[in-house]
N, C-alpha and C positions, 0 to 999 in steps of 0.2 A: 504494500500500500504506500502510495506517495502522499506524505503528510507534511504540512507546514505547522510547526509550533512557533507562533509569533509571540516571542517573549521580550522583544526589544521595546524600549520606551525611554522617554525623558521623564524620570520619576521626580517626585517631590513637590509638595504644595508650595513651599517657599520659592523654589526656582520658578514655578509657574506664575507666581505673583510678580516676580521681578521681570520675567520675560515671557509673557503668554504667547507671543507669536512663535517663538522657537518651540515651545511646548506643543502648539498646534501643528506645526510642520512635522515634527518628529513623531508625534503620537497619532495624528489623524491622517495627514497626507501620506506618510509612510505606510500606514495600514491600508489605505486605498490602493497604493501601488502594489503592495503584496497581494491583495485580493485579486487585482487584475492579472498579476503574474500567475496566480493560482489557476485562474480560468484559462489563460493562454497555454499553460503547461499541463492541463488536465489533472491537476492535483485532486486527490480523492477525499481529503479532509483538511480543514483549516481550523486550528485551535488558537483562539485569541486570548491572550492574558489580559484580563480586565482587572477592576479594582473595586473595593468597597467604597471608594471615594465617590462613585456614581450616586450613592444614596443621599449624600449630604447629611443634614441633621435628621436624626431618626424620628419619624412620626410615631412609630411603635417598635417595640423590641420583643424578641429578636427580629432581625431584618430578614424578610422573605423576598424572593425574587419578584413577587407580584406587586410589591410596593413601587410606586412610580419614582424614577430617578429624579433627584433634586440637588444636583451637585452645587457646592458653594465655593469652589475654587476653579481656576482655569484648568488645573490638572484633572479634576473630576469631570469637567465638561469635555475635555479631550478624550477621556476614556469612554464616556457616554457616547460621543460621536463615533469613536472607533467601533464600539458595539453596534451602533445603528448601521454603519456601513457593512459590518459583518453579517447582520441579519438580512440586510438588503440584498447582498450578493447570494445568500441562500435562497431568498424568495424569488428573485428575478432570474438568476442564472443557474439555479439548482446546485450551487456549490455547497457541499455539506460543511457546515460551520458550527462551532461551539465557542461560547465565551465563558471563561472561568473567572469569577469575581474573587480575587484573592483578598484575604483579610490579614494585614500586618504580618507578612512573612519574615521569619527570622531563622538564624542558625549559623553554623560555621561558614565563613567567607561571605557573610552578609555585607550589605552596603555600610560603609563606615559613618554615614551621616544619619543613621537611624538610632532611635533611643537606646535600644539594648546595647549596641556597640559603644555608643557615646558614654553611657552610664558605666559600663564595665571598664572601659579605658580610664575614665576619670577616677573611679574607685581604686583601681590598681596603681594609678600614678599618684594617689594621695590628694587628689583635687576634689573640690565640691562639685557634684554634678549639677548642671543647669536644667531646671524644669520650666517649660513654658506654660504659663497658667498656674492654677492652684494644685495641679497633680491629681485632681479627682476625675479628670476625663478618663474614660475606660476604653479599652481596646480588646479585640479578640485576636490573640497572638497565635499564629499558625506556624508550626515547625516545618522546615523545608522538606523533610522526607515525606510528610503527608501531602504536600503540594505536588511533589514529583509523582507520588502514587496516584493522585487524582488525574494527572495528565496521562499516565499510562493506562488508567481505567477507561479514559475516553477512547483509547485505541481499541479496547475490547468491546465497548458498548457505546459507540458514538451516537449521542442523541442530537441529530442534526437540527439546527435552528434554535437551540436552547441557550439560555444564560443560566449559570449555576454558581451558587455560593460555594466557596472553598475556605472554610475556617475551622477552628477547633470546636466552636459551638458554646463558648463561654466568654466571659469578659472580666478583666480586673483593672483596677485603677493604676495609673502611672506611679502613684505613691507606693502602692502595694508591690508593683514590679520592682521598684527601686529597693524596697526593703528586702525582697527575695534575693536580689543581686548582692546586697550588703551581706546577707547571711552566707551566700556562696563564696564571696571573696574574703570574708572575714574582716571587712572594713566598715566601720560605722562613721559615716561622714554626713553631716546635715546638708541637704541640697540648697542651692540658690534658686529662688523663684523669680521668674521674669515674666514680662507681659506675654499674654497668650498670642499665638500666631493667628492672624486673620485667615479664615478658610479652614481652620482646624476644628473638626466636629467634636461634640461632647462625648459621643458614645458609638461604638461599633460592636455588633454581636450578631454572628451569623446563625441563621437557621439553616442547617445542612440536611434537612429531610429530603430535599430534591436530589442532592448528590447521592444520598443513600439509595433512593428509589431508582434513579436512572443509571447510576454508575456502579452500584454495589460497593460504594466507597465509604470508608469510616476513618476519621482521624484517630490516631493511636498514641500520639506523643503529647502528654500533658505538659503544662508550662514548667513545672518544677524539673521534670526530666530534660526538657529542651534547653532550659537555661543552664543546667549543670553541664550538658554537653557543649554548649556554646562557651561557657567560661573555661572549661578544660581546654577547648581548642584555642581560645584566645591566649591563655597562659603560654601555650607552646608556640604560638605564632607571633606574639607581640614584638619580639626582636626583629623579625622579618618585616613587619608592618610599620614599625616606628618611623623609618625614613620616608615612607610613602604617605604618612598622615600629616605631614607638615602643614598642609593647607586646611586641615579640618580642626 
């Protein structure tokens, strides 16, 4: 089977606020080019990596795929538009497509501009982690192995034309996350609280019933286990990463 897993994007709410045009080009226009290429090359399945950011501020929790997207950042809008093009190419041209809405993916080799990486680095370097907002915003943290398993499950049971949440199915506050990392690193440092970032939503929490039903997929890595794996990896990798993180 010829398959495109479209995982590339310009991530980040703050980047999209600073430069929405580049976010649009890289997330929307690039998706459109790839969809057209898939048609031209007779690709049999197109799997689009989407985001929980399409939901915006939650009208109700947990978030279900039937809730209308209401993104509150250019990044969220760009992922919603990419989803719309993906569904359009399925409906108009018969291209089998699936959009997977990821919820806060983390794990070894994750992006260094995300909270778990930033907090772990600060704690192990003896610095006070910076929290934007009051830390009571909640997130559904999803371990990378579960995300990979969801993509592989699509190959086995491709539900063409669908959008599907991929999350752990629970949520914890940023303050609680930081406390867990403090326990794992053995460092007790009070955070510095800063002004909340515009476009940052209060709560994400995935209903994953649809993924269970259509993909036969189940998340298996709870946050405590995933954070322990990440911290263990970071301890081993931090000397390698140190010179690469000068700009972060």
